[in-house]
Every structure is written in C-alpha cells, then in structure tokens.
N, C-alpha and C positions, 0 to 999 in steps of 0.2 A: 843333910849337914845342917846342924842348929846354929851352929855359932864359932866364930873364931876371934882368939885374942892375940893380937898385935902389938908387939912392941920394937922399938926403932932401934936397928943395929948401929954399932958405933961406924961402920964402913961399907958402902955400898959400891961393886964394881961387878960388872957383867955385860954379856952379849946375848941378846935376846933374838929368837925367831918367833916375829909376831904371827898370830894365826891368821887365816884368810879372810879377807873382806867380808862380812857378813853381807853387804848390799850384792857385792859381786856373785858370792856363793850362790844366793837366791836366784839370780837373775842367770846365772849361768846354768842353772839345772833346769830353771823353768822354760827359757827361751830354747834350750836345745831340745826339749820337750816337744815344742812345738815346731822344731826341724824336720826333716825327711832325711835321718841316716843318724849314725853313732858319732858320739863325742867322749873324749876322756877330760875329766877335770881333775886336776892336781892342787893340792894345798887347801882342797875343800874345807870350809869351818864346818867342824862336825858340833856345832853348838846346837840345843834344842830348838832354835827357831828355824835354822836351815834343815834340820832333820823333819821339823812337820812339812817342811815344803816337800821334802822329798815322799813324805808317806802319802800327801794328799794327792802329789801326781799319779804315785802309783795306783789310788784307788781311782783315779780315772783312766787307768789303763795303760799307763808309759811303764815301760820296762827300764828299770834302773838298779844299778849294780854298786855295792859300795863295799870299800875294804881299805878301813882307815880314813885318810884323808884322800883318797882317790874315788872317785864317781865315775861310772860309766853310764850314758844316758843312750838310750835307742829311742831317738826320735821317731813320733807316728803322726807328727803332722797335725793341724787343727782338725782335719776329717776324721783323725784315728781317735781322738778324746772318747772316753766311755762316760755314760753317765753311771755317776758313782752309786754303788748299793746304800751308802748309808751318809749320814753326816759327816761333811770333810773338818777334821779337826785342825785347827790352825795353832792350837797351844796359845802360846804368849806372844806370837808372831804376827804384828799388823803387817809386816812386807807382805806376808803369804796371803792372810786374807786380802787386801787391799788390792794387790795385782792379780790373784787370782780371781776377785771378782770382776775385775777386767776381762779376763781370758773368758770366762764363763759366760759374761753377759754377751759375748760375740760370737758363742757356740749355739747356733739356730737350732732349736727343737729339744736341746738338751736342760734336764731340771737337775739345779744343784741347791745343798745347803750347806754354809758356811758357819763354823761356828768356832768358839775355843776356850780358853780357860777363865775364871771370874774377872781378871783385871782387862784380857781383850773384848769381854762381851761389855765393860763397862766404857769403853772408850769409844769415841766419835767416828761415825762413818759415814754421816750425810756428805760431808766432802768429797767421797767418791760417788755415793750413791746420785747426789743430785746432777751433777754432769754428766755420768752414764744416761741416766735418766733420759738428760736433753737430747740424747743419741739414739732414743729409743729404746734402752734397755729396760726390762721387766724385773725390778727389785723389789724386793718389800722387807720388813724388820721389825724389830720393836723401836716404839715413839716413832713411827713412821718413817722407820729406814735411818733413824740415828743411831741405834744400837743393832750389835748382834744378837742371836742367830740372823743371817741374811738369806734369804731364798731368793733364786735366782734362775729366772727362766730364761733361756737362750732364746734371743729372737734376732730378726734381719734389721739390724742397726742401720740407720742413715748416715751419710757424709755430713759433717758439721763444723763448726767454727767455735770455739770456746776460749775465754780468756781465764786463765785460772786466779783466782783472787787471794792464793796464798803460795807460798816458794814451797811447793811440796813434791819430793820426787815420787811419791807413793801416787798421789792424785796425777802427776805426769803420767807416771808409768801406767797406770790403768787405763787411762784413756787411750793412750797409744795403743795398747794391747787389744783392747777390743775392737779399735778400728782396724788392726791387723788381722784379728780371727775373723771378721766379719768381712772384709774386703773393701772397706770402705775409705774412703779419704777423708783425711781430717786436718785441720788446721788450728794450731794452738797458740794463744798468745798469754799477754798480762804477766803473773810472777812464774816463768818457766825458767829462773837461775836457778833451781835446786840442782842435786846431784845429777850428772849427766852420763852416769852409769848406764842408762837405758840407752839412751842415743847411741854411744859408742858402739856398743856391743850389737844392737840391731844393724845399725850400719855394717859392723864387721861380717854379719849371717845375710848381707844383701839386702835389707830392706831399703826402701827409696824413701830416703827420710833428711831434709835438708833444713839448715837454720838459715833463713834471710831476712834481714829488716827485723830481726827480733822477734820472728814467729819460726814455729818449727810446723813444717809440711810431710804428712805421710800421704804417699800415691801408693794405691794396691797394686803388687806386682808379684815377682816371682815368689815361690816360697821359700821358706829360709834356709839357708845351708848348716849344717852343723860347723859349732865350731870349738875346738879343743883349745885348751889354756890352762894355765897355773894362775890360781888366783893370789892376787898382789896381799902383803899384809894388810891389816885394817889399820887405817892411822885413827880411827875411835878409839880401838884397843891399845895401840902405841903411846897414846897419849896419857895415859894414867902412868907410864914408866917416865915419859917425858916430864911430867910434874913431880913425880915422885924423885927424880935423879935434881930437880931445880930446886927443890925444898929440903932436900937432906943436906945436912951439915958439910958431908964429905963421901960425895957420890960421883958416880962418873957410868952412865948405861948406853949402851949402843941398841936400838932396835932396829934389826936386820929387814931387808927387803918390805919397807913399807911402802904402801901406794901414795904416788905424789900428785895425784890428780887434783888440779886448781880448785873445782868445786867442792873440796874435801880439806883443803889447807888454812883454814882460819885458824884452828888451834894451835900449830906451829907459829905464823903469823901474830897471834896474840901474845904468845910467850916470849917471842922476840921483842916484841913492843915493850915488855915488862921485863926486858934486861936478862932474860935468861940465855946461858952459856950454850949455844947451840951449833953443831957443826953439820951439814948434809953432804956426804959423800958417795959415790959409786952410783949417779944419778944411770938409770937404765929404762928399758923398756921390755914390759912383760905383755905380749897382745897388744892391745890397743890402750894399755895403762902405763905411765910412768911409774918409777919406784926408785927407791934410794935408802942407802942405810943413814940413821938419825942419831948424834952423841949427844948428848945432855950432861951437862956437869952441875955441882953445887952452884946457886947462883943468888946472888942479892937481887932479888926481885922488888918492883916498883908497882903501884895501882896504875888501872888505866881505865879507859872506856869501852866498852864493847856494847855495839849498836848497830844497827842500819844493815846494810847491804851484806856484811860479814855473819850475820846471826845464821841463815842457811847453810853456811860452809864450817859451822861448828856448834851444831844445836843438840847433838849427841854429847859433845865433849864440856859442855856448859858444869855438868856438876863437879868434875873434877878441876875444872879451872876455876871454879869457886874457892876450892881449896888452896890453889896457888895464889889466890887471893888475899886468902886469910892470912897466908905466911909473908905476903908483901906488905914492904913500908907505904903506906898513903891508903886511898880511896879507890876501890874499884865499882864501876856501876855497870851494871848490865841492863839494858834497853830492848825494847822491840822482841821479846823473847816469848809472846804469849803463847806460842806453841809448845812450851815447855807444859803448859799445864793438859795437854792432851798425850802425853807420854805415859809409861808403863805406870808412874804414878804423876800425881800434880808436883811436878819438880821445882816448881818455886816453893811450895809449902814444904815439902820434904827436904830440901837442900836447906832452905833458913832455920829449920828446927834443928837439923842435924848439927850445924855451924854453933847454933847458939849455946848447945849441950855442950860442944868444945871450946866454950868460952869467946866464940868470936861476936864482934859487935856488928850486926847485920838487920837489916830492914828489908821487908818485901814489899813490892811494888804489883800492880797489875798485870806487868810485863815483864818484870825481871827484880831485883835486887840491889842493894847499896850494901857494900861490905867495907867496913874501917880495918884495915888488917894490921899486922905488925904484933900483934902480941902472941906470946907464948899459948899454942894450944894445950888444953887439959885433956886428960884420959877421960872416957866418958864409954857408958854402953849406948849403942845406935843401933836402930833398926834398919835393914833393908827397904822395908816395906814389900818384899819381893821382887824389887827393883834389881837388876842386874850392875847398872852403871852406878847407883847409890852404893851398892855393896863393896864396888872395887875403888868407888871415891872415899869411902872413910877407910878403907885399908892403908888408903893413900896418904891421907889426913894421918895416921898413927905415926909415921914416919916422921913428922915433925912435932909429935906431942910429948909433953914431959911424963907422962904416965901409960899405962897401955890402954888401947882402945879393943872394946870388945863391940864386934859386927856380927848382929842377930839375921839368922835367915841367910847365913852366908852361900848357901849352896844354889844362890840366885843366879851366880856368876856362870852357870853352866849354860844360861841362855844365849851366850856371845863369846865366854872364854873359861871352857872347862879347865885349861890349866892355869889358872891365875893363879891360885894359892900356892900350888908347886912352885911356879916359877918366884913368888915371893918369897918363898923358904929358900930356893937357891941364890938369891939375892941378899940372904941372912938375915931376913926377919922372922922373929918366932912364928 
C-alpha cells in the first residue's frame, strides 16, 4: 500500500475492539515457548512484529500453531531450543531482537545470529549487548555490538547485579530472560520503572521474581509453567482513537477491552490533563492485567508539559500526543524523551517535520519539542518514513485538518495495527 488520502468526516461515532497488546503478545508466545507444556493465547496481535517472534521461535524448534488471532504454543523449555539453521529474521521488531538476545545468550553452547530489516539494523543494540556481556554473554555485532546483525554464542552466564541507566522494558526483559535461561540469580536496580509486563507474566508462570526496596531479584527455581491467556487491547493503539475523538469537532469513540496497566497509563493521564472528556468504565481483570472500556468525546484541549517520570509510560504514544498538542490552545512542551531518537525513526525529527508541514509552529530540542497549538491544521502530503506510529498519527491529524492529508507508505501500520485503515473507514473517514 503506497499512500492513503484522508478527509475528515462531519461526525464520528463508534465502538472499537482494540487489537491485542503488542508487548504482551510478544511475551506470551516467547515465555510459553520457554515453559514445559502447551498454552492457548487468544486476541494475539497478528501484526508483522509479533509474527516475526513466532517465526524466530519456530526456527528454534518450538511448535506453534496459529489460526487468526489464536495461537497455540507447545513449550519445549530452554533445553529444548534448537540451534537455528539460518539467520533469525526479526523483521522490524526491536522487541523480538532484544528479548531473544537475552534468551539466546543464556542457552549454553548454541550459536545464533539475529538480524532484521534496514530500520532495525540501524537501531542501537549496545543497550542490551553491554549489560549482557557484563553477565558473561558472548555477543558481537557491527560497530562493536552497537548494530545488528548480532552474533550470539550461548555461554555459561554468571550471577550478577546491574543498574539500568535507562527505563527500558526491553533491556530489563533481556537481562531477566538471560538469567532465567542460564539458571543464575540476578539483581536489577536503577531505572527499572519501565513497563512491567515481563515481571507480571513471569511471576504468573512460577518464576521467583520479587521487587524489594526498588530492586528486582530473580532466583533460579522451578521450570516455567505454561500460561493460557487473552491478550488485553493495546493502549498504544487505543491512543490514536482517543486523540482522534478529542480533536474532532463532533466525535464519541469507545475503545473496548483496553489494558489499564499503570506502567502504560501515561497517555490517558496527559489527555485528561489537557482537558479531554474521558470516561473509563467496566474495569475488570484479564489474567494478571487490568482492562477497561474507554470513551473519549470531542474536547477543548489545552497545552501541557510532558516530562520526567511519565515519559517511559507513554513513549510510544508521543507522536499522536503531539497531534493533540497541535490542536490544543496554548503551548505543549515534551522533555526527557531522548529515547524517541532510537525508535523506528528519529521520532523527534520526523514528528517535528510532519507537524510543520501541517502548519504547526513547533521547535525541536535534543530531548523533545515545543508545540504552539491552536492553529487550524492544513492539508499536506506526509511520509510515514516506514514508521507505523507516524502513519497512524498523520491519519489522526487529518481529522482536524482543513484539507485532505496524504499519508505515504501507509502500509507501515501492518507492524502493529493491520486493521487500522479499515477501522478509520468504519468511523466515516474517507
């Protein structure tokens, strides 16, 4: 799909079943592959990233069956993983590469090579390579391990203590999985405040993992037990519809079954701080994760400051929150978001460039940007740069634009939300 032309409809009403959470889908299939026994995962996200994880695990000898959004995983345990006959292709998925790097580093005696598409091969990997090496892992890659492909020779890791310098769920998870697969204790401190899906799921599967005095401690123990679950709706995907409803002049959209994990709640907090009309209802639990239905209506938004501890809880939603800021009265400032530069694109540069094309007054900084909102957005031809979240953010911006917006490389949404364009049409946008 090369491009999509979007015009704002006069009215938007709808109830949307949000696709399964990408972070949880990756972990559900990967962790169950490391367990002994079978598990059934429903509402699994069938985007390209999660399918890359399935393909890599199959190449490692794990039996996995998929029918639509239902996946059956027949776990073989760490000892049952094979040495792959070819390079493991992670596609565009940083989660696949970084979490599998942890798994494979702890598989003593097995050699693996992880690679991916041009975007993934350009993204920083030293953030996982350095701490894994500190545990005794043998990993090499381009630029001294900074870039993929990564060559990993599984080795006998040793017990360790490590303080994370950045709040990254991928780094935290890679280290926990390495220690788990190697059967050694691990003590993690520092910035462990990223998403906690790994900790929740591993505990639910029987891992001896505790959080005490600001440190995570993993103690080797019994083998993981299989865990069947329904994957909650992805709040990062729901956020596009929350912003769409808030900035459109006549809208009411309900997103159903969305994950309400506190480590992922930053976008909803920011929208409320901006004055969005938000109702959360039917709060319930699915497995170890809270979920709810979220309704957002047309709102008079105002600028805000997004910085500090909330950044790890909304890092993936910043592109679409920038669209909300462009439509809000007053100034919005995003700080402490250097991590945006290490995503599928340099999301500070690409977001700023796209907003300027839409007629927004915006200035970039090293760690974020400043947006002076309240102007009418204009039509423009925008590129997604192959970044799924940019493609969807520009589609949402079109709902508040005076003229049509053309989104180039629109097929990028397949990474995380294959039904996005169909859902947009369901809500009335051309």
